[in-house]
Backbone as ProteinMPNN parsed JSONL, in Angstrom:
{"seq_chain_A": "MYSVVIVEDELIAAEYLKEILEQEGFDIVGIIDNGKEAKLKIPMIKPDIVLMDIMLKDHISGSEVAIELNKSLPNTPIVFLTAYSDDEMIEYAINSNCHGYLIKPYKEKEILFTLKLILSKIGQNAIQIGVNKNFVQLSKDIYFDINLKRLIKNDIEIELSKKAILLFELLCKTPNRTIDHSTICLCLWGESVSPTTLRTLIHRIKDKVGENFIHNVNRLGYMIKSI", "coords_chain_A": {"N_chain_A": [[12.542, -11.962, -19.396], [9.561, -13.497, -18.473], [7.296, -15.653, -20.106], [3.736, -16.007, -20.003], [0.661, -17.851, -20.018], [-2.41, -17.678, -19.085], [-4.994, -19.686, -17.721], [-8.422, -19.145, -17.282], [-11.599, -19.238, -16.325], [-13.037, -17.082, -15.204], [-13.554, -13.993, -15.622], [-12.788, -11.746, -14.022], [-11.077, -12.97, -12.119], [-8.985, -13.758, -13.964], [-7.947, -11.13, -14.708], [-6.82, -10.356, -12.142], [-5.036, -12.365, -11.79], [-3.401, -11.167, -13.933], [-2.678, -8.399, -13.518], [-1.109, -8.282, -10.975], [0.65, -10.301, -11.904], [2.415, -8.593, -14.294], [2.831, -6.539, -12.943], [5.269, -7.848, -11.652], [6.76, -8.079, -13.67], [6.387, -10.401, -15.237], [4.87, -10.799, -18.382], [2.364, -11.192, -20.043], [1.157, -13.645, -22.243], [-1.251, -14.383, -23.132], [-4.674, -14.592, -22.56], [-6.902, -17.259, -21.671], [-10.313, -18.52, -21.635], [-11.68, -21.168, -21.711], [-11.036, -24.671, -22.261], [-11.106, -25.983, -24.675], [-10.092, -24.242, -26.43], [-7.646, -23.547, -24.916], [-5.994, -26.099, -25.469], [-5.942, -25.914, -28.153], [-4.205, -23.459, -28.235], [-2.31, -23.172, -26.741], [0.04, -24.342, -27.356], [1.023, -23.794, -29.377], [1.551, -20.843, -28.583], [3.624, -21.406, -26.95], [4.346, -20.955, -24.108], [6.434, -19.919, -21.097], [5.384, -20.517, -18.376], [1.811, -21.909, -17.533], [-0.809, -21.221, -16.493], [-3.622, -22.585, -15.012], [-7.152, -23.112, -14.547], [-8.603, -25.759, -12.788], [-11.795, -26.101, -12.984], [-13.588, -25.695, -15.836], [-15.525, -23.405, -18.086], [-16.152, -24.903, -20.628], [-16.495, -27.665, -19.725], [-14.505, -29.208, -20.064], [-11.747, -30.531, -18.352], [-8.926, -29.163, -16.615], [-7.285, -31.012, -15.762], [-7.63, -32.408, -17.968], [-6.564, -30.699, -20.059], [-4.15, -30.362, -18.96], [-2.533, -32.939, -19.748], [-2.727, -33.329, -22.409], [-0.995, -31.108, -22.747], [1.219, -31.929, -21.844], [2.107, -33.754, -23.461], [2.698, -32.407, -25.879], [4.56, -30.097, -25.046], [6.398, -30.926, -22.802], [8.284, -29.645, -21.019], [7.074, -27.246, -20.121], [5.686, -25.401, -17.264], [3.209, -26.299, -15.005], [0.674, -24.816, -13.279], [-2.103, -25.279, -11.183], [-4.924, -23.794, -10.765], [-7.56, -23.492, -8.219], [-10.323, -23.788, -5.961], [-10.218, -25.816, -4.002], [-8.224, -27.582, -1.873], [-7.954, -29.959, -0.564], [-6.667, -33.382, 0.358], [-7.835, -34.666, -2.183], [-7.219, -32.768, -4.509], [-4.551, -32.598, -3.964], [-3.303, -35.04, -4.705], [-4.955, -35.23, -7.239], [-3.414, -33.327, -8.599], [-1.054, -34.094, -8.281], [-1.35, -36.365, -10.295], [-1.688, -34.903, -12.847], [0.24, -34.289, -13.386], [1.413, -31.823, -12.549], [3.07, -28.31, -11.322], [2.136, -27.472, -9.297], [0.161, -25.81, -7.459], [-2.422, -23.142, -6.852], [-4.361, -21.506, -4.689], [-7.82, -20.794, -4.362], [-9.592, -17.812, -2.728], [-6.566, -16.04, -4.385], [-3.547, -14.916, -3.152], [-1.391, -12.651, -3.033], [1.204, -12.818, -2.269], [1.417, -15.76, -2.134], [1.479, -16.297, -4.836], [3.474, -14.949, -6.19], [5.684, -16.306, -4.754], [4.818, -19.052, -5.717], [5.098, -19.21, -8.384], [8.05, -17.833, -8.68], [9.578, -19.759, -7.121], [9.038, -22.428, -8.996], [10.095, -21.046, -10.858], [12.785, -21.209, -10.48], [13.669, -23.684, -10.49], [13.209, -24.802, -12.835], [15.826, -23.902, -14.584], [17.764, -25.368, -13.279], [16.667, -27.728, -14.211], [16.756, -27.282, -16.554], [19.789, -27.408, -17.859], [20.157, -30.273, -16.468], [18.704, -31.64, -18.762], [19.932, -30.974, -20.759], [19.339, -28.381, -22.087], [20.161, -26.046, -22.112], [23.98, -25.096, -22.514], [26.897, -26.633, -20.799], [28.332, -23.979, -20.205], [28.515, -20.188, -20.538], [29.219, -18.371, -22.897], [30.827, -15.171, -22.713], [32.181, -12.966, -23.674], [35.172, -12.895, -25.85], [37.046, -14.308, -24.938], [36.304, -15.131, -22.062], [34.489, -16.837, -19.943], [31.428, -18.705, -18.26], [31.335, -21.196, -16.216], [28.979, -23.543, -15.447], [28.52, -26.105, -14.21], [30.75, -25.988, -13.1], [30.494, -23.495, -11.369], [32.086, -21.688, -11.774], [34.283, -18.442, -13.074], [35.946, -17.849, -16.192], [38.728, -16.713, -17.773], [40.382, -16.171, -19.984], [41.272, -18.658, -19.619], [41.924, -18.915, -16.699], [40.982, -19.096, -13.915], [38.832, -16.378, -12.377], [38.491, -15.212, -9.673], [35.812, -15.048, -7.184], [33.73, -13.62, -5.094], [31.24, -15.653, -2.691], [28.706, -14.847, -3.058], [28.723, -13.63, -5.114], [28.853, -15.508, -7.046], [26.87, -17.171, -6.743], [25.041, -15.68, -8.258], [25.937, -15.181, -10.713], [25.648, -17.895, -11.56], [22.67, -17.979, -11.556], [21.793, -16.233, -13.276], [23.279, -17.434, -15.721], [21.987, -19.272, -15.741], [19.443, -19.281, -17.23], [20.338, -17.26, -19.836], [20.483, -14.183, -21.463], [18.042, -13.423, -20.904], [15.424, -11.873, -18.867], [15.352, -11.738, -15.358], [13.802, -11.014, -12.474], [14.561, -8.443, -10.12], [13.676, -9.134, -6.73], [13.055, -11.729, -7.383], [15.919, -12.45, -7.879], [17.331, -11.61, -5.301], [15.463, -13.28, -3.637], [17.009, -15.783, -3.934], [19.38, -15.409, -3.359], [20.2, -14.037, -1.45], [18.236, -15.325, 0.75], [15.955, -13.544, 1.272], [13.865, -10.14, 0.818], [15.606, -7.676, 0.006], [17.812, -4.442, -0.015], [17.488, -2.698, -3.096], [20.109, -1.088, -3.607], [21.895, -3.082, -1.901], [21.963, -5.42, -4.018], [22.939, -3.892, -5.996], [25.133, -2.808, -5.392], [26.696, -5.246, -5.242], [27.043, -6.267, -8.066], [28.155, -3.997, -8.643], [30.819, -4.202, -7.545], [31.46, -6.837, -9.014], [31.937, -5.863, -11.533], [34.079, -4.385, -11.17], [35.882, -6.137, -9.922], [36.049, -8.281, -12.196], [36.684, -6.279, -14.735], [34.943, -6.014, -17.094], [31.238, -5.398, -17.51], [29.034, -7.489, -17.617], [26.451, -8.119, -16.576], [23.533, -6.618, -16.904], [21.322, -3.835, -16.593], [17.626, -4.069, -17.04], [15.37, -2.105, -18.107], [14.501, -1.268, -15.63], [13.237, -3.688, -15.001], [14.449, -5.644, -14.005], [17.483, -8.222, -14.037], [19.605, -9.401, -16.5], [22.364, -11.699, -18.097], [23.9, -11.646, -20.734], [24.794, -14.005, -23.482], [27.206, -14.756, -26.065]], "CA_chain_A": [[11.051, -11.673, -19.071], [8.834, -14.604, -18.923], [6.037, -15.352, -20.871], [2.968, -16.81, -18.937], [-0.404, -18.261, -20.209], [-3.619, -17.867, -18.246], [-6.391, -20.014, -18.618], [-9.493, -18.69, -16.121], [-13.024, -18.428, -17.12], [-13.72, -16.165, -14.317], [-12.518, -12.781, -16.115], [-12.316, -10.683, -12.938], [-9.916, -13.308, -11.562], [-7.72, -13.65, -14.778], [-7.375, -9.914, -15.116], [-6.063, -9.695, -11.139], [-3.636, -12.532, -11.808], [-2.263, -10.699, -14.848], [-2.013, -7.244, -12.863], [-0.366, -8.655, -10.06], [2.062, -10.609, -12.75], [2.757, -7.717, -14.838], [3.886, -5.684, -11.842], [6.461, -8.125, -11.641], [7.649, -8.06, -14.601], [5.993, -11.377, -16.494], [4.815, -11.532, -19.885], [1.309, -12.429, -20.162], [0.809, -13.671, -23.439], [-2.461, -14.956, -23.379], [-5.858, -15.092, -21.497], [-7.964, -18.389, -22.263], [-11.381, -19.352, -20.878], [-12.054, -22.505, -21.779], [-10.103, -26.333, -22.77], [-10.943, -26.453, -26.027], [-8.877, -22.937, -26.963], [-6.401, -23.819, -24.433], [-5.422, -27.102, -25.935], [-5.14, -25.651, -29.631], [-3.546, -22.188, -28.33], [-1.385, -23.023, -25.713], [1.019, -25.41, -27.572], [1.045, -22.387, -30.402], [2.307, -19.845, -27.894], [4.434, -21.749, -25.838], [4.988, -20.342, -22.989], [7.261, -20.347, -19.974], [4.624, -20.907, -17.527], [0.584, -21.929, -17.543], [-1.568, -21.342, -14.748], [-4.722, -23.252, -15.331], [-7.874, -23.727, -13.842], [-8.992, -27.138, -13.05], [-12.725, -26.301, -13.485], [-13.655, -24.858, -17.206], [-17.031, -23.314, -18.605], [-16.862, -26.067, -21.613], [-16.629, -28.807, -19.22], [-13.242, -29.74, -20.329], [-11.06, -30.535, -17.31], [-7.988, -28.144, -16.38], [-6.211, -32.197, -15.898], [-7.511, -33.009, -19.453], [-5.969, -29.758, -20.844], [-2.668, -30.887, -18.652], [-2.436, -33.938, -19.608], [-2.752, -32.62, -23.598], [0.299, -30.076, -22.598], [2.817, -32.728, -21.446], [2.742, -34.399, -24.716], [3.964, -31.488, -26.862], [4.96, -28.985, -24.159], [6.726, -31.769, -21.428], [9.029, -29.053, -20.184], [6.62, -26.344, -19.665], [5.428, -25.557, -16.044], [2.015, -25.854, -15.416], [-0.123, -24.704, -11.846], [-3.571, -25.442, -11.192], [-5.852, -22.477, -9.934], [-8.349, -23.987, -7.763], [-11.287, -23.284, -4.479], [-10.329, -26.568, -3.072], [-6.911, -27.976, -1.057], [-7.975, -31.323, -0.029], [-6.135, -34.569, -0.351], [-8.394, -35.362, -3.277], [-6.243, -31.829, -4.724], [-3.558, -32.988, -3.937], [-4.019, -36.433, -5.645], [-5.278, -34.651, -8.616], [-2.285, -32.263, -8.95], [0.203, -35.117, -8.818], [-2.117, -37.487, -11.664], [-2.196, -34.325, -13.8], [2.045, -33.988, -13.537], [1.551, -30.383, -12.65], [3.646, -28.229, -10.489], [1.49, -26.523, -7.65], [-1.207, -25.497, -7.666], [-3.173, -22.119, -6.089], [-6.01, -21.608, -3.903], [-8.739, -19.349, -4.333], [-9.033, -16.476, -3.542], [-5.617, -15.759, -4.434], [-2.895, -14.397, -1.957], [-0.473, -12.097, -3.903], [2.453, -13.328, -1.733], [1.282, -17.229, -2.386], [1.205, -16.201, -6.15], [4.586, -14.799, -6.498], [6.219, -17.344, -4.46], [5.092, -20.236, -5.912], [6.128, -19.117, -9.336], [9.398, -18.144, -8.049], [10.027, -21.268, -6.71], [9.158, -22.933, -9.983], [11.198, -20.434, -12.193], [13.989, -21.829, -10.077], [13.692, -24.682, -10.45], [13.227, -23.93, -14.494], [17.061, -23.569, -14.963], [18.271, -26.501, -12.88], [15.757, -28.792, -15.531], [17.132, -26.997, -18.525], [20.479, -28.028, -17.54], [19.832, -31.568, -16.639], [17.933, -32.128, -19.939], [21.015, -30.572, -22.176], [18.875, -27.369, -23.256], [21.757, -24.931, -21.726], [25.314, -25.562, -22.182], [27.621, -26.457, -19.408], [29.215, -22.928, -19.917], [27.671, -19.358, -21.008], [30.102, -17.568, -23.304], [30.588, -13.723, -22.22], [33.352, -12.902, -24.152], [35.886, -13.551, -26.501], [37.813, -14.819, -23.608], [35.803, -14.632, -20.499], [32.889, -17.763, -19.9], [31.225, -18.806, -17.091], [30.884, -22.443, -16.257], [28.039, -23.726, -14.387], [28.719, -27.079, -13.505], [31.857, -25.768, -11.808], [30.39, -22.692, -10.594], [33.671, -20.881, -11.956], [34.279, -17.514, -14.356], [37.02, -17.993, -16.58], [39.019, -15.422, -18.774], [41.895, -17.051, -20.475], [41.286, -20.232, -19.18], [42.45, -18.549, -15.661], [39.53, -18.802, -12.735], [38.607, -14.957, -11.733], [37.995, -15.518, -7.891], [34.555, -14.092, -6.689], [32.298, -13.758, -3.902], [29.984, -16.292, -3.117], [27.228, -13.812, -3.624], [28.642, -13.153, -6.842], [29.238, -16.967, -8.064], [25.39, -17.291, -6.792], [24.252, -14.353, -9.187], [26.654, -15.529, -11.906], [24.71, -18.921, -12.233], [21.402, -17.525, -11.399], [21.66, -15.464, -14.414], [23.683, -17.439, -16.499], [20.878, -20.517, -16.387], [18.487, -18.682, -18.489], [21.289, -16.129, -20.371], [19.8, -13.408, -22.588], [16.537, -13.607, -20.312], [15.624, -10.727, -17.644], [15.197, -12.057, -13.675], [13.363, -9.551, -11.311], [15.049, -8.062, -8.627], [12.55, -9.921, -5.785], [13.635, -13.44, -7.242], [17.498, -12.555, -7.339], [17.285, -11.615, -3.682], [15.788, -14.588, -2.659], [18.185, -16.766, -3.968], [21.291, -14.844, -2.651], [19.907, -13.96, 0.47], [16.653, -15.591, 1.182], [14.483, -12.644, 1.894], [13.763, -9.594, -0.161], [17.076, -6.803, 0.475], [17.433, -2.803, -0.671], [18.242, -2.745, -4.163], [21.103, -0.612, -3.27], [22.556, -3.914, -1.83], [22.426, -5.729, -5.187], [24.039, -2.961, -7.128], [26.675, -2.967, -5.022], [27.711, -6.59, -5.462], [27.007, -6.279, -9.06], [29.249, -2.943, -9.112], [31.916, -4.967, -7.093], [31.772, -7.766, -9.964], [32.231, -5.315, -12.476], [35.526, -3.87, -10.819], [36.52, -7.504, -10.196], [36.35, -8.831, -13.969], [36.941, -5.339, -15.769], [33.788, -5.874, -17.671], [30.009, -5.361, -17.09], [28.042, -8.515, -18.042], [25.103, -7.704, -15.808], [22.556, -5.672, -17.797], [19.898, -3.78, -16.109], [16.535, -4.339, -18.096], [14.27, -1.155, -17.914], [13.991, -1.541, -13.66], [12.576, -4.823, -14.484], [15.486, -6.405, -13.249], [18.785, -8.213, -14.591], [20.434, -10.488, -17.265], [23.548, -11.752, -18.683], [24.19, -11.768, -22.419], [25.779, -14.398, -23.926], [27.299, -14.323, -27.379]], "C_chain_A": [[10.438, -13.085, -19.644], [7.827, -14.835, -19.152], [4.803, -16.476, -19.752], [1.503, -16.519, -19.647], [-1.728, -18.415, -19.215], [-4.823, -18.682, -18.474], [-7.607, -20.38, -17.023], [-10.761, -18.562, -16.744], [-13.743, -17.357, -16.347], [-12.949, -14.51, -14.759], [-11.609, -11.634, -15.295], [-10.233, -11.613, -12.433], [-8.527, -13.442, -12.578], [-7.178, -12.246, -14.836], [-6.819, -9.446, -13.62], [-5.085, -10.401, -11.117], [-2.644, -11.801, -12.858], [-1.813, -9.269, -13.786], [-1.02, -7.406, -11.887], [0.767, -9.069, -11.024], [3.126, -9.758, -13.308], [3.581, -6.719, -14.037], [5.272, -6.359, -11.668], [7.491, -8.317, -12.591], [7.341, -9.492, -15.839], [5.456, -10.558, -17.394], [3.376, -12.413, -19.967], [0.986, -12.285, -21.622], [-0.731, -14.526, -24.036], [-3.601, -15.41, -22.083], [-7.008, -16.104, -22.036], [-9.147, -18.522, -21.567], [-12.257, -20.442, -20.863], [-11.002, -23.564, -22.716], [-9.835, -26.527, -24.241], [-9.803, -25.354, -26.989], [-7.965, -23.222, -26.217], [-5.481, -24.679, -25.168], [-5.237, -26.771, -27.571], [-4.425, -24.061, -29.192], [-2.74, -22.392, -27.837], [0.174, -23.584, -26.7], [1.411, -24.517, -28.945], [2.261, -21.724, -29.881], [3.561, -20.281, -27.343], [5.186, -20.986, -24.694], [5.734, -20.636, -22.07], [6.747, -21.128, -18.742], [2.739, -20.94, -17.924], [0.05, -22.088, -15.991], [-3.109, -21.664, -15.213], [-5.8, -23.797, -14.681], [-8.256, -25.0, -14.061], [-11.097, -26.632, -13.629], [-13.335, -24.916, -14.738], [-14.828, -24.751, -17.529], [-17.265, -24.181, -19.731], [-16.564, -27.373, -21.332], [-15.137, -29.637, -19.738], [-12.307, -29.243, -19.241], [-10.043, -29.819, -17.611], [-6.97, -29.574, -16.45], [-6.543, -32.595, -17.487], [-6.366, -32.406, -20.473], [-4.56, -30.027, -20.64], [-1.862, -32.084, -19.228], [-1.817, -33.982, -21.172], [-1.104, -32.062, -23.719], [1.204, -30.97, -22.249], [2.807, -33.204, -22.26], [3.325, -33.345, -25.406], [4.745, -30.353, -26.232], [5.56, -29.465, -22.768], [7.739, -30.782, -20.943], [8.362, -27.649, -19.918], [5.705, -26.669, -18.245], [4.044, -25.227, -16.242], [1.205, -25.908, -14.211], [-1.332, -24.519, -12.173], [-4.278, -24.552, -10.522], [-7.109, -23.712, -9.484], [-8.842, -23.507, -6.09], [-10.506, -24.378, -3.878], [-8.401, -27.31, -2.56], [-6.909, -29.042, -0.06], [-7.008, -32.156, -0.078], [-6.739, -34.906, -1.56], [-7.185, -34.216, -4.575], [-5.386, -32.544, -4.947], [-2.9, -34.36, -4.684], [-3.907, -35.682, -6.672], [-4.666, -33.965, -9.52], [-0.896, -33.339, -9.792], [0.031, -36.35, -9.916], [-1.945, -37.228, -12.856], [-0.37, -34.222, -14.207], [2.106, -32.479, -13.512], [2.868, -30.38, -11.749], [3.687, -27.74, -9.273], [0.487, -26.425, -8.355], [-1.39, -23.432, -6.581], [-4.337, -22.358, -5.857], [-7.016, -20.355, -4.152], [-9.42, -19.09, -3.203], [-7.769, -16.547, -3.378], [-5.245, -14.703, -3.864], [-1.866, -13.824, -2.961], [1.259, -12.998, -3.697], [2.359, -14.849, -2.748], [1.526, -16.911, -4.09], [2.89, -16.152, -6.402], [5.745, -15.746, -5.965], [6.574, -18.407, -5.063], [5.653, -20.11, -7.413], [7.346, -18.264, -9.512], [10.282, -19.011, -8.238], [10.279, -22.181, -8.225], [10.277, -22.914, -11.056], [12.586, -21.141, -11.874], [14.457, -22.594, -10.152], [13.706, -25.664, -12.445], [14.93, -24.482, -15.07], [17.617, -24.376, -14.997], [17.835, -27.556, -13.801], [16.554, -28.501, -16.47], [18.999, -27.537, -18.564], [20.552, -29.302, -17.487], [19.408, -32.201, -18.016], [18.992, -31.402, -21.234], [20.287, -29.381, -22.533], [20.322, -26.302, -23.064], [22.735, -25.572, -21.896], [25.67, -25.673, -21.035], [28.097, -24.943, -19.494], [27.997, -21.561, -20.875], [29.046, -18.79, -21.702], [29.802, -16.399, -23.351], [30.883, -12.66, -23.175], [34.178, -13.161, -24.826], [36.561, -14.741, -25.665], [37.214, -15.051, -22.152], [33.985, -15.647, -20.931], [32.807, -18.187, -18.628], [30.874, -20.538, -16.849], [30.262, -22.997, -15.129], [27.891, -24.303, -13.806], [30.066, -26.935, -12.328], [31.69, -24.503, -11.017], [31.741, -22.03, -10.761], [33.432, -19.668, -13.103], [35.806, -17.988, -14.535], [37.348, -16.892, -17.249], [40.87, -16.064, -18.645], [42.383, -18.218, -19.933], [42.244, -20.07, -17.679], [41.159, -17.944, -15.042], [39.225, -17.334, -11.929], [37.877, -15.411, -10.271], [36.752, -14.761, -7.483], [34.037, -14.612, -5.943], [31.229, -14.671, -4.049], [28.836, -16.017, -3.107], [27.294, -13.654, -5.292], [28.56, -14.671, -7.521], [27.469, -17.184, -8.231], [24.596, -16.545, -7.861], [24.997, -14.829, -10.69], [25.881, -17.225, -12.511], [23.399, -18.607, -11.932], [21.079, -17.707, -12.723], [22.145, -16.332, -15.522], [23.153, -18.777, -16.909], [19.904, -20.099, -17.508], [19.444, -17.269, -19.239], [20.161, -15.743, -21.383], [18.099, -13.056, -22.194], [16.22, -12.838, -18.823], [14.703, -11.459, -16.125], [14.361, -10.711, -13.087], [13.991, -9.658, -10.143], [14.968, -9.134, -7.719], [13.428, -11.346, -6.102], [15.314, -13.377, -6.875], [17.56, -12.479, -6.077], [17.125, -12.52, -3.33], [16.257, -15.582, -2.838], [19.379, -16.348, -3.533], [20.95, -14.696, -1.569], [19.153, -14.572, 0.915], [15.848, -14.879, 1.738], [14.808, -11.214, 0.57], [15.073, -8.306, 0.947], [16.938, -5.633, -0.618], [18.134, -3.434, -2.262], [19.204, -2.122, -4.616], [22.598, -1.951, -2.934], [22.762, -4.799, -3.046], [23.126, -5.024, -6.133], [25.059, -3.008, -6.851], [27.282, -4.26, -4.931], [27.5, -6.233, -6.62], [28.102, -4.824, -9.694], [31.005, -3.966, -8.707], [32.445, -6.3, -8.254], [32.335, -7.314, -10.868], [33.787, -4.822, -12.263], [36.574, -4.906, -10.808], [37.074, -8.128, -11.533], [36.713, -7.687, -14.964], [35.654, -5.254, -16.45], [32.489, -5.808, -16.808], [29.399, -6.192, -18.007], [26.523, -8.803, -17.641], [24.472, -6.607, -16.075], [21.608, -5.314, -16.471], [18.855, -3.162, -17.048], [15.49, -3.062, -17.525], [13.658, -1.125, -16.439], [13.373, -2.595, -13.806], [13.243, -6.453, -13.55], [16.953, -6.662, -13.828], [19.121, -9.24, -15.794], [21.846, -10.484, -17.715], [23.191, -12.137, -20.128], [25.255, -12.608, -22.909], [26.211, -14.006, -25.555], [27.511, -15.604, -28.442]], "O_chain_A": [[10.645, -13.636, -20.724], [7.022, -14.255, -18.423], [5.097, -17.409, -19.005], [1.106, -15.374, -19.864], [-1.863, -19.485, -18.621], [-5.616, -18.38, -19.365], [-7.642, -21.278, -16.182], [-10.933, -17.77, -17.671], [-14.796, -16.827, -16.703], [-11.948, -14.052, -14.206], [-10.574, -11.006, -15.516], [-9.061, -11.237, -12.417], [-7.364, -13.296, -12.201], [-5.966, -12.127, -15.011], [-6.354, -8.307, -13.584], [-4.058, -9.898, -10.661], [-1.418, -11.794, -12.744], [-0.664, -9.187, -13.351], [-0.041, -6.661, -11.94], [1.777, -8.366, -11.062], [4.327, -9.895, -13.077], [4.664, -6.218, -14.34], [6.295, -5.684, -11.553], [8.677, -8.611, -12.441], [7.873, -9.599, -16.944], [5.613, -9.367, -17.126], [3.193, -13.63, -19.967], [0.648, -11.242, -22.181], [-1.017, -15.061, -25.107], [-3.483, -16.169, -21.12], [-7.917, -15.704, -22.764], [-8.805, -18.726, -20.402], [-13.283, -20.618, -20.206], [-10.342, -23.198, -23.689], [-8.866, -26.99, -24.842], [-9.013, -25.633, -27.892], [-6.949, -23.209, -26.912], [-4.372, -24.273, -25.515], [-4.379, -27.398, -28.192], [-4.086, -23.473, -30.219], [-1.814, -21.759, -28.345], [1.262, -23.035, -26.523], [2.442, -24.936, -29.471], [3.425, -21.795, -30.275], [4.516, -19.506, -27.29], [6.343, -20.585, -24.567], [5.89, -21.856, -22.009], [7.332, -22.054, -18.181], [2.334, -19.992, -18.597], [0.318, -22.69, -14.951], [-3.693, -20.774, -15.831], [-5.637, -24.911, -14.182], [-8.311, -25.481, -15.193], [-11.462, -26.987, -14.75], [-13.449, -23.703, -14.565], [-15.514, -25.766, -17.409], [-18.449, -24.369, -20.012], [-16.374, -28.215, -22.209], [-15.068, -30.858, -19.599], [-12.021, -28.059, -19.065], [-9.912, -29.612, -18.818], [-5.924, -29.448, -17.087], [-5.637, -33.089, -18.159], [-5.619, -32.982, -21.264], [-3.749, -30.018, -21.566], [-0.635, -32.133, -19.146], [-0.713, -34.489, -21.374], [-0.248, -32.455, -24.511], [2.328, -30.521, -22.471], [3.991, -33.526, -22.358], [4.548, -33.38, -25.536], [5.542, -29.713, -26.918], [5.408, -28.795, -21.746], [8.292, -31.401, -20.033], [9.139, -26.812, -19.46], [5.146, -27.744, -18.032], [3.562, -24.425, -17.043], [0.901, -27.06, -13.904], [-1.745, -23.845, -13.117], [-4.1, -24.688, -9.312], [-7.484, -24.611, -10.236], [-8.093, -23.041, -5.232], [-9.879, -23.886, -2.941], [-7.543, -27.284, -3.443], [-6.203, -29.134, 0.944], [-6.111, -31.646, -0.748], [-5.985, -35.646, -2.192], [-6.459, -34.802, -5.379], [-5.29, -33.174, -6.0], [-1.783, -34.27, -5.193], [-2.782, -35.412, -7.093], [-4.94, -33.831, -10.712], [-0.262, -33.414, -10.845], [0.929, -37.093, -10.312], [-1.918, -38.016, -13.802], [0.034, -34.087, -15.361], [2.775, -31.883, -14.356], [3.564, -31.336, -11.405], [4.59, -27.568, -8.455], [0.075, -26.802, -9.452], [-0.55, -22.846, -5.898], [-5.172, -23.066, -6.42], [-6.766, -19.151, -4.079], [-9.896, -20.047, -2.593], [-7.429, -17.069, -2.316], [-5.931, -13.683, -3.799], [-1.471, -14.64, -3.794], [2.055, -13.507, -4.486], [3.002, -15.042, -3.78], [1.961, -17.984, -4.508], [3.512, -17.155, -6.752], [6.708, -15.952, -6.702], [7.702, -18.883, -5.192], [6.604, -20.83, -7.719], [7.618, -17.998, -10.682], [11.251, -19.165, -8.982], [11.396, -22.562, -8.575], [10.94, -23.725, -11.703], [13.358, -21.56, -12.736], [15.673, -22.643, -9.97], [14.116, -26.737, -12.888], [15.068, -25.386, -15.894], [18.172, -24.729, -16.037], [18.714, -28.325, -14.188], [17.058, -29.352, -17.203], [19.297, -28.133, -19.599], [21.056, -29.779, -18.503], [19.844, -33.319, -18.291], [18.711, -31.389, -22.432], [20.629, -29.136, -23.69], [21.208, -26.003, -23.864], [22.679, -26.741, -21.512], [25.097, -25.068, -20.129], [28.315, -24.635, -18.323], [27.032, -21.841, -21.587], [30.022, -18.775, -20.952], [28.728, -16.104, -23.875], [30.153, -11.714, -23.469], [34.319, -14.345, -24.522], [36.471, -15.944, -25.908], [37.975, -15.118, -21.186], [32.997, -15.416, -21.627], [33.767, -18.149, -17.857], [29.955, -20.971, -17.544], [30.778, -23.0, -14.011], [27.307, -24.013, -12.762], [30.288, -27.479, -11.246], [32.482, -24.263, -10.106], [32.448, -21.877, -9.764], [32.553, -19.817, -13.952], [36.619, -18.344, -13.681], [36.486, -16.031, -17.424], [41.823, -16.248, -17.888], [43.529, -18.651, -19.813], [43.142, -20.881, -17.451], [40.511, -16.937, -15.325], [39.469, -17.345, -10.722], [36.757, -15.897, -10.11], [36.93, -13.544, -7.529], [33.789, -15.816, -5.882], [30.451, -14.716, -5.003], [27.928, -16.848, -3.142], [26.486, -13.591, -6.219], [28.113, -14.746, -8.665], [26.855, -17.315, -9.29], [23.494, -16.956, -8.223], [24.338, -14.723, -11.725], [25.681, -17.524, -13.688], [22.823, -19.621, -12.327], [20.483, -18.618, -13.298], [21.481, -16.124, -16.537], [23.506, -19.397, -17.913], [19.749, -20.709, -18.566], [18.947, -16.17, -18.994], [19.306, -16.439, -21.931], [17.224, -12.596, -22.928], [16.753, -13.226, -17.783], [13.478, -11.574, -16.085], [14.518, -9.547, -13.456], [14.025, -10.595, -9.344], [15.835, -10.006, -7.693], [14.22, -11.901, -5.34], [15.88, -13.981, -5.964], [17.938, -13.539, -5.576], [18.013, -13.106, -2.71], [16.072, -16.48, -2.016], [20.342, -17.1, -3.383], [21.477, -15.308, -0.639], [19.325, -14.417, 2.124], [15.054, -15.282, 2.588], [15.669, -11.252, -0.309], [15.238, -8.227, 2.164], [16.299, -5.669, -1.67], [18.98, -4.309, -2.446], [19.493, -2.264, -5.804], [23.741, -1.921, -3.389], [23.964, -5.015, -3.198], [23.841, -5.543, -6.99], [25.998, -3.196, -7.625], [28.44, -4.325, -4.519], [27.993, -5.113, -6.49], [28.618, -4.706, -10.805], [31.945, -4.239, -9.453], [33.621, -6.661, -8.315], [33.269, -7.967, -11.334], [34.599, -4.904, -13.185], [37.685, -4.853, -11.335], [38.243, -8.387, -11.819], [37.066, -8.074, -16.078], [35.188, -4.121, -16.331], [32.521, -6.087, -15.61], [29.189, -5.777, -19.146], [25.682, -9.494, -18.216], [24.812, -5.571, -15.503], [21.237, -6.099, -15.598], [19.005, -2.119, -17.684], [14.886, -3.235, -16.467], [12.46, -0.97, -16.204], [12.714, -2.859, -12.8], [12.885, -7.476, -12.967], [17.664, -5.697, -14.108], [18.353, -10.184, -15.61], [22.497, -9.439, -17.736], [22.266, -12.869, -20.48], [26.429, -12.24, -22.873], [25.64, -13.109, -26.175], [27.613, -15.392, -29.651]]}, "name": "protein", "num_of_chains": 1, "seq": "MYSVVIVEDELIAAEYLKEILEQEGFDIVGIIDNGKEAKLKIPMIKPDIVLMDIMLKDHISGSEVAIELNKSLPNTPIVFLTAYSDDEMIEYAINSNCHGYLIKPYKEKEILFTLKLILSKIGQNAIQIGVNKNFVQLSKDIYFDINLKRLIKNDIEIELSKKAILLFELLCKTPNRTIDHSTICLCLWGESVSPTTLRTLIHRIKDKVGENFIHNVNRLGYMIKSI"}
């Protein structure tokens, strides 16, 4: 489950974002309505993602907060919340080194698409900067090699379908963390599919490997546990 801090001085807007994200399995670990508090609390909370309103009520801009957070949490994605969508806004976002922006009034599909796109990049960046290992140990004699995209048992590759490899790759980029059903389907099939389709794929993997490493987490999504 990915943790999110919302920095938004309009309570109704913040609660709307919270409701949408919690329905999708995100963990809202903080709602902050001013820049001063955001600077102080977010480095201590260390969320996976920050949603940051550009205009805050204490006249500390979202850009100023983002610049400070980039120093203490350089790998934490920041998404700006704004009522503007012109070229000036795009330049503002680039200069603040943010990962994207959402236009008010918020649309549920745009919110989820933006965050899921960012989350898909988090796994790639984690490997590049060395946060994750090149392989994930699943049991004493089985591991998944992320770079080579291979499942290995007793030094012998287990042949899997392309979709199965994609699923292992996605889950192994963030082991021990839940990825929701819709994100998995988007990455594997490029669109939403029936839950039965995903369950069938996981069942076939279990039959092939002989063990079940892909765990259903309270109907929120799936995870792979590393040892």
